[in-house]
C-alpha positions, 0 to 999 in steps of 0.5 A: 500499500502506497504510504508516501509519495513525492512530487518533483517538478521542473521549476523553470516551467511555470505549469509544472509548479501549478500542476505540483500543487494540484497533484499534492492535492489529488494524492493527499486526498487518497490518504497518502503523505506527500512531499514537493520539491523542485527537481533542480534542488537534489539535495532537499529532495534527498532530505525528503525521499526516505520511506517514499514509495513513488516519485512522480516526476513532472517535466521531461526526460531531463527531470527524470534524469534528475529524479533518477540520481534521487530515487534510484539508490533507494530503488523507488519508482518514478512515474513520469508525467511529460510537460516537455517536448519529447518525453521518451521516458514519461508515461503520462501527458499533462492533460490526463495526469491527475485522473490517472495517478490515483490508479498508480498509487492503488498499485496498478501498472508495472515497473520497468528497470533501466540499467545505469552507469557508474563513473569514478575519477581516479585519485579523487575524493569525489564519490562515484557518479551515476548516470541514466543517459551517459557519461561523456568526456569532452573538450572544455570551452576551447575548440581543439580536440582531446585525446582519450586512451581507452582500454576495455577489461584492462586491455588498450582498445585505441586512442581516440582523437576527437571532440569527446567520447560518449559512454551511453546506457540503452536509455541514452542510446536515444539521446546524445549517442543517437545525435552523434550517429550511434544506434539505438538499443532496446531499453531493456538492454544492459550493454554499454554503448561507446561513441566518439564525437567527431573522431579526427583520423582515429577510430570513429565507429560505435561499439556495444560493449557487453554489460559486465565491461569496465572502461578505463579512460585516460585523458590527454590534453593541453587544455581543460576537459570536462566529465559530464554526467547526463549533461547535468553534472560537470567535472573539470578534468586535466591531462592525465586523469583517468575515468572508470566506467561501468554498469551501476549496481542501481537501476532506475525503475519507471512505472508503466501503463503500457505493455512491456513491448511498446517501445518500437511504436513509441520510438517512431512516434517520438522521432517523427515528432521531433523532426 
């Protein structure tokens, strides 16, 4: 029985804040404790998330990425309401969210699990970073390529000379990796996609690595580079920095009403809508 629900909303969308207030009233009327928070205030959300049964996410895919960092370590399912443009990961739209959410509160629907990535910066006191979409190593503000020495399972693969390198989950294969020319993986896949960005006279083909692969990346650059987590968390990198990336022990759990094999039909509709 659902006892506590969190509502995370995209604070840069005025309609999301209004809908969050309405959602809190609808859920509260079901005799459920409710907390609300801007998805951009992740620290505050983490202070409230303990004991939460469902996180309702009001925004778009970017808002779900933020919600994932809060909810996935505690295995809390996320119900996405699309207020954005594409909404690959969302389940409901704003027009019917208030009427349909009570069904999920009462236990209807099923949970879809999405693989995540874990990245660690060697010789750093920073904790591991977790990504639902992708981990990207890229050049900083200066428009000059960087060199990234890549090893898989401890064996040297190649040295990329490029603008950057994307390591993506199946979920992230429809995001930045797709824009860079990578393949689309089924969202239930656990494999890791590795795709260089604008490779210059070096290996430029996308690789699909096994789910248990560990990738070690050494940055060689004369200027600042950047480690980006889901395009939302950025960490400056210097020459010689080493980043290790592998599948995360956490998964993102998404609440669904549609049947499990709806992905390809939804994919085509979303891609056509984006054009």
